[in-house]
C-alpha positions in Angstrom: -0.6 42.3 -50.6 2.9 42.2 -52.2 3.1 41.7 -56.0 5.1 38.5 -55.9 7.3 36.3 -53.8 11.0 36.7 -53.3 12.8 33.6 -51.9 15.8 34.2 -49.7 17.9 31.2 -48.8 19.6 31.8 -45.5 21.5 28.6 -44.6 22.5 28.9 -40.9 23.0 26.7 -37.9 24.8 29.3 -35.8 22.2 29.5 -33.1 22.1 25.8 -32.1 24.3 23.7 -29.9 26.3 20.9 -31.5 24.1 17.7 -31.4 27.3 15.7 -30.7 30.9 16.7 -30.0 32.5 18.1 -33.1 29.3 17.8 -35.2 27.5 20.8 -36.5 23.7 21.0 -36.5 22.2 20.1 -39.9 19.6 23.0 -40.2 21.9 24.8 -42.7 20.9 22.2 -45.2 17.2 23.0 -45.1 17.0 25.8 -47.7 18.5 23.6 -50.4 16.4 20.6 -49.3 13.2 22.6 -49.7 14.2 24.1 -53.0 15.1 20.7 -54.3 11.7 19.4 -53.1 10.0 21.8 -55.5 9.4 25.0 -53.4 10.7 27.3 -56.1 8.7 25.7 -58.8 5.5 25.9 -56.7 5.9 29.5 -55.6 7.3 30.8 -58.9 9.2 33.6 -57.1 10.1 36.8 -58.9 13.6 36.4 -57.6 15.7 33.9 -55.6 18.6 35.2 -53.4 21.0 32.7 -51.9 23.2 34.0 -49.0 26.5 32.3 -48.2 26.5 29.9 -45.4 28.3 31.4 -42.4 31.0 29.4 -40.6 30.1 27.6 -37.4 32.5 27.7 -34.5 32.5 25.2 -31.7 34.5 27.4 -29.3 33.4 30.6 -27.6 34.0 33.8 -29.6 35.6 36.9 -27.9 33.5 39.3 -25.9 30.2 37.3 -26.1 28.6 34.6 -24.0 26.4 33.6 -27.0 27.5 30.8 -29.3 28.7 32.2 -32.6 27.5 35.6 -31.4 29.9 37.7 -33.5 29.1 35.6 -36.7 25.3 35.8 -36.0 25.5 39.6 -35.9 27.4 39.6 -39.3 24.8 37.2 -40.8 21.9 39.2 -39.4 23.2 42.4 -41.1 23.5 40.6 -44.4 20.1 39.0 -44.1 18.6 42.3 -43.1 19.9 43.9 -46.3 18.4 41.1 -48.4 15.0 41.4 -46.7 15.0 45.2 -46.9 15.7 45.0 -50.6 12.9 42.5 -51.2 10.4 44.6 -49.3 11.6 47.8 -51.1 10.8 46.0 -54.4 7.2 45.4 -53.1 7.8 41.7 -52.9 6.6 39.2 -50.2 9.8 37.9 -48.6 10.0 34.2 -47.9 13.2 33.4 -45.9 14.3 29.8 -45.8 16.5 28.9 -42.7 18.3 27.8 -40.9 17.9 28.0 -37.2 15.7 30.6 -35.4 18.5 33.2 -35.1 17.5 34.2 -38.7 14.5 36.0 -37.1 16.8 38.9 -36.1 17.9 39.6 -39.7 14.3 39.3 -40.9 13.0 41.8 -38.4 16.0 44.1 -39.0 15.2 44.3 -42.7 11.5 44.8 -42.1 12.0 47.4 -39.4 14.1 49.7 -41.7 10.9 50.7 -43.3 9.2 51.5 -40.0 7.3 49.8 -37.2 6.7 46.1 -37.7 4.9 43.6 -35.4 5.8 39.9 -35.0 3.6 36.8 -35.1 5.9 34.1 -33.6 4.9 30.5 -34.3 7.0 28.3 -32.2 6.7 25.2 -30.1 8.8 27.0 -27.5 8.8 30.6 -26.2 12.5 31.1 -27.2 12.7 33.6 -24.3 16.0 32.6 -22.6 17.9 35.7 -21.6 20.4 36.8 -18.8 17.4 37.7 -16.6 16.4 34.0 -16.3 19.6 32.1 -16.5 23.3 32.5 -15.6 24.8 33.8 -18.8 28.3 33.4 -17.5 28.0 29.7 -16.7 27.7 28.4 -20.3 27.4 29.6 -23.9 23.9 30.7 -24.7 22.3 29.5 -28.0 20.5 32.2 -29.9 18.0 29.8 -31.4 16.6 29.4 -27.9 16.5 33.1 -27.2 15.5 34.7 -30.5 12.3 36.2 -29.1 14.2 37.6 -26.1 16.8 39.1 -28.4 14.2 40.5 -30.7 12.4 42.2 -27.8 15.7 43.8 -26.6 16.8 41.4 -23.9 20.4 40.2 -23.9 23.8 41.3 -25.1 23.9 44.5 -27.1 25.8 42.6 -29.7 22.5 41.0 -30.7 19.9 43.5 -29.5 21.1 46.9 -30.8 21.1 47.5 -34.5 22.2 50.2 -36.9 19.4 52.7 -37.8 16.8 50.7 -35.8 18.4 50.7 -32.4 16.7 48.5 -29.7 14.4 46.6 -29.6 13.5 45.2 -33.0 10.0 44.8 -31.7 8.1 45.8 -28.6 6.5 43.2 -26.3 3.1 44.7 -27.0 3.5 44.1 -30.8 4.3 40.4 -30.5 1.8 37.5 -30.7 3.3 34.1 -29.7 1.5 31.0 -31.0 1.9 27.3 -30.2 4.5 27.0 -27.4 4.2 24.3 -24.9 6.7 25.7 -22.4 6.3 25.6 -18.6 9.2 27.9 -18.1 9.1 31.7 -17.8 6.9 33.0 -20.6 7.3 36.3 -22.3 5.1 39.3 -21.5 3.4 39.1 -24.9 0.0 38.1 -26.3 0.2 34.3 -26.2 -1.8 31.3 -27.4 -0.4 28.0 -26.2 -0.5 24.7 -28.1 -3.0 23.4 -25.5 -5.2 26.5 -26.0 -5.2 26.1 -29.8 -6.3 22.5 -29.4 -9.3 23.8 -27.4 -10.3 26.8 -29.5 -9.4 25.7 -33.0 -7.6 27.4 -35.8 -10.4 29.6 -37.1 -11.0 31.1 -33.6 -7.3 31.5 -33.1 -7.0 33.5 -36.4 -9.8 35.8 -35.3 -8.2 36.5 -31.9 -4.8 37.2 -33.5 -6.2 39.5 -36.1 -8.1 41.3 -33.3 -4.9 41.9 -31.4 -3.1 43.2 -34.5 -6.0 45.6 -35.2 -6.0 46.7 -31.6 -2.3 47.6 -31.8 -2.8 49.3 -35.2 -0.3 46.9 -36.8 -0.5 47.0 -40.6 3.0 45.5 -41.1 3.8 42.2 -39.4 6.6 39.6 -39.8 5.6 35.9 -39.5 8.2 33.6 -37.9 7.5 29.9 -38.4 9.6 27.5 -36.3 8.5 24.1 -37.7 8.7 22.6 -34.2 5.3 24.2 -33.8 4.1 21.1 -35.6 3.3 18.0 -33.6 6.3 15.6 -33.5 4.1 12.9 -34.8 3.9 14.8 -38.2 7.4 16.3 -38.1 10.0 14.8 -35.9 13.0 16.1 -38.0 13.5 19.3 -35.9 15.9 20.2 -33.1 13.4 19.9 -30.3 10.3 18.0 -31.3 7.3 17.8 -29.0 3.5 17.5 -28.6 0.8 18.7 -28.7 1.2 20.7 -31.9 -0.3 21.6 -35.2 -0.6 19.3 -38.1 0.3 20.4 -41.6 -3.2 21.3 -42.7 -3.7 23.5 -39.6 -0.4 25.2 -40.2 -1.3 25.9 -43.8 -4.7 27.3 -42.8 -3.1 29.6 -40.2 -0.4 30.9 -42.5 -2.9 31.4 -45.3 -5.4 33.3 -43.1 -2.7 35.6 -41.6 -1.1 36.3 -45.0 -4.6 36.9 -46.4 -5.1 39.9 -44.1 -2.6 41.8 -46.1 -0.7 42.7 -42.9 2.1 40.2 -43.2 5.1 41.5 -45.2 7.1 38.4 -45.1 7.8 35.2 -43.3 10.7 32.9 -42.3 10.8 29.1 -42.0 13.2 27.6 -39.5 14.5 24.5 -37.8 13.8 21.7 -40.3 17.0 19.5 -40.2 17.5 17.3 -43.2 20.1 15.3 -41.3 17.3 14.1 -39.1 15.4 13.1 -42.2 17.9 10.8 -44.0 15.2 9.4 -46.3 13.9 12.9 -47.2 10.4 12.1 -46.1 9.4 15.4 -44.7 10.7 18.0 -47.2 7.7 17.3 -49.5 4.9 17.9 -46.9 6.7 21.1 -45.8 6.7 22.3 -49.3 3.1 21.3 -49.8 2.1 23.3 -46.7 4.0 26.4 -47.7 2.9 26.3 -51.3 -0.8 25.8 -50.5 -0.7 28.6 -47.9 0.9 31.0 -50.3 -0.9 30.0 -53.4 -2.5 33.4 -54.0 0.9 35.0 -54.2 2.3 32.3 -56.5 -0.5 32.9 -59.0 0.7 36.4 -59.7 2.5 37.0 -63.0 6.2 37.4 -62.0 9.2 39.0 -63.8 12.8 38.7 -62.9 
């Protein structure tokens, strides 16, 4: 297990559609909202890194059919460097997003030290790619295709990376948890929201760990799209839905996975403070993360 936490604030909304004409999505505000709600004080990180917020463009960019595709690549490379530096310092990377396109930078940084699996907690499969929709008819949004891009499906702009190449992670090294999609599902190990309701969190953890062991994965990245939570406990996300986890189940799942020693870092995505004008939901998100990562936060840290 890593010696201490490194917090990386990665404010981004690049992978989402505008919620209204001329209005940017508000997910870029999430890192500061979570830090202001006490996450830094609770985790006591060895270091906090704050990346600049990349500019959001409403119009298509040249040579890509993905919204903000060129800027997402640039942001991915910067985030990848930050994650790689945290891991090189033997720290557990906690990346605060932002929309789900930040997954690409997280995996890029982790992969530069070798093979890395992915546990993908998400209320959706995020598997949209040119093989299942007409990419020329509209701009694609990377937040709805992050798993497809990570597994090498889609434009080279966001699937082929320096040093690592393509893909960032193989299908066989992915475990998808919590989606409630009826659309095309990715060819990965998958536990739906409905299945989790039936088998329970403890059994789920056993099955996930068994899969990681079978694949010989001792390095895994954990992606947490907060829309994996039931909309009744967290409606302030881009695409809320049900059924889903509650905060205690999510904390239990994160804690158990991190406790295996296989998880090198995690990212948290899709909380939108603009959908939470009273600031009601930042505190329970912080409580969830802080309780799940408490063993890391108790380590004596040094800047």
